N, C-alpha and C positions, 0 to 999 in steps of 0.2 A: 513447489510453491504451496501446495496444500499443507505439507508437513511444517514448513516454516511459519505459515500463517497460524496453524494450530498451536505451535510452540509459543508464539507471541501472544495469542489470545489466552492461553492457559496461564502464562506467566505474568501478563500485564493487561488484565481486563479492567482498567480503571477509567471510569467515566467522571472526570472532574472538569471544571471550567478553567482549564489552563492548557499549556502546550502538550501535556502528557496524553491527552485524548488523541493526538495525531498518531501516536504509537499504536494505540488500541484500534483506531480506524484503519491504519495500514495493515494490521494483523487480520482484521475482519475482511478487508479487501483481498488480501493474499489468500485467505482461506476460501473465500467465495470463488475467486478466479481459479484456484486449484481444483475445486469441485467441478466447475464448468469445463475446465480442460480435461478432466477425467471422464465425465459422463456425457459430454457433448463435444467431443474433440473435432469431429468433421464439420459441424456447424460453426465452431469457433474458428477453424482454419479458413472456411469460406468467408466468414465475416471479416477476418483479419486481412485476407487477400483482397477483398473488395473495398477496404477502407483506404481513403487517400492518405498520402504521406504527410500532408499538412495536419490532418487530425492526429496522426500518430506523433508528430513532432510536438504538437501542443500538449498532448497527454504526457509525453516524456518531460516536457518543460515543467508542467505542474508537479510531477513526481520529483523532479530535481529540486524545485523550490521547497517542497515538503521535506526532502532529505536534508537540505541546508538548514532549515528551521530546527529540525530534530537534532542535528549534529551541533548546532550552535548552542541550543539550550541544554543539551546533554553535557557539554564540556565547560560551560561558563560557571563561574563561582557565584554562589548565592550570597547576597549581602547579609552580614550578621547584625 
């Protein structure tokens, strides 16, 4: 996750007021989560084990919505 986040941040570090900022934010999120998983793995495992399944499902739903938005905007045609 760290390597993927680093690749996204290095290639797409764009802070604009449009949908492309979601790609940058997901890259920074992946980079940060990868660092946490590397340097605080035991604390991360304990926190993940004690988190309820409802919270995890809500987080996965938010990530799914963000993925749909990025996919939709990435494949749509721009009006000329």
